[in-house]
Structures are given as structure tokens and as C-alpha cells.
C-alpha positions, 0 to 999 in steps of 0.5 A: 379550467379542468385542463389548467387544474390538471396541468397544475397538479402534474407540474407540482408533482414534477417539482416534488419529484425533482426536489426529492431526487435532488435531496437524495442526490445531495444526501448520497453525495454528502454521505457516500463520497467520504465513506467510499473514499475512506473504504477505498483508501483502506482497501488500497493500502492493504492491496499495495502492502500485499503487492509490495511483499509479493513482488519482493518475493517474486524477484528474489525467487526469480533472481535467486539472490540471497543475503550472501550475494548482497553483503560480505562480513570483513574481519580484522587481523585479530579476528574481530568484525571490521565491517559489513560490506554491501555489493553496490551493483548487486543491491541496486540491480535488486532494488531497481527490479523490485521497484519496477515490479511493484509499480507494474503490479500496482498499476495492474489493479483495475476495476477491483471490486470493493463491497460496502455494506448499505448500513455503513453508507446510511450511517449509525453505529447500530446498522453500520457494517450490516445489510446488502453490499454496494459494489465500488470499483477502484483502479490504482496507479502510483509512484514507488521508491525504495532503498535498503536499510541495515540494522544490527541486533544482539543475537546471543552470547558473542553473536550479532544479527545483521538485518538487511531490509528494503524500505518501500514507499508508494504514493498511490492514486485511487481512481473511482467512478465519481472521485479520486483520492491519494494515499501513501503506503510505507513498508519494510520487507526483510531481505536477509539475516546474517549471524555474525560471531564476535563483537561488532564495533559501533563503527561497523555499519553497512558499507557500500562497495 
């Protein structure tokens, strides 16, 4: 009888331990997953934006390309600005090089450590952001696309500033040990500015040649 009672108590203890363990697992699954995904998404967006800007600067520095190489201001016989023309070959070459570099640099992010305060995981406004950090490791991959954007702004008396920017859109896949999440990062990087003296007619938009 003593043996049976002892065995029964051990069985009950095992059930209690397993139940507590299951409750803890469920709690962290319900509580931890959305928090880690949200933190990972914010961190990935910041990383991707930094990578995009750095990649553009790297390519511009390596290639030595400036705004004067990408566009030309044309004037009519009476001295008025007729058009701002972009070199299609040069702009496409720059766009392709930047896009490839960004994609390579994003895919190079593996096992990037993100620290999440324990108070944030437990929850509550009072303890959120406090306590020891729980490490989370993320890896990134994604598809990148880009295109040039042209704009004119009044720059002063009889002056117009033409800005040439590269608009980049990156669809980022964030891989974590227990889950994955996707996000989109869109940003615009200024490539160059040209100050045009004289009135720019409304039809003098960026023309690809």
C-alpha cells in the first residue's frame, strides 16, 4: 500500500510539473511571439534603412558618379531652360549597381543580436523596457527595387533647384529561431542637386535620353 501511495504522489507531482511547464510555454508563446516579431520588425526596418543609405554612398564613392554625369540642362535659343535630360545608360547602370549592393548587404545580415528587456516581455507599462535583456537573433533576406525620382523646387530669385533622388523599396523577410515575419521598407536617397538659373517651364521635366 505504501508503494502504491508513493507512486501515486509521484504521478501527481509529475502531472503538476507538466501542467505548469505547459502553462509557461503557452504564456511565452502567446506573449513572447508578438513582442519578438514587433521588435524584430522595428530593428529590421532600421537596419535596412541604414543599409540602403550606406550602399548608395558606397556605389557613388566607388564609381565617382555625380549629378553632372547623370543629367544635363538644355537651353532654348533665347536662353530659357528647355529641359533637364538624364543619361539613361548611366542612370540604369547606377540603379542596377545600387540595387544589387543593397540586396547583397541585406542578405549579409545573419544572426544579428537584438536585446529585448524582460519587463517588455512580461508586460505592463510600469516595467516595460526594464530588467535584464533577453537576446533575440535575426537574419534578413529580401527583394529590392529602385527607381529615380525628379523634382523641381524654387531656390531663390530666378533660380530653380532640381533634385534627383533614388527611391528604394525593399521587401524584407525576417527569420527568427521560432518564427518569421515580413515587412516593407521604403526610402528615398538624394543623389544630387542642380541649381538652374532662369525660369523653368512647367513642361521641363526630367527627360530620359
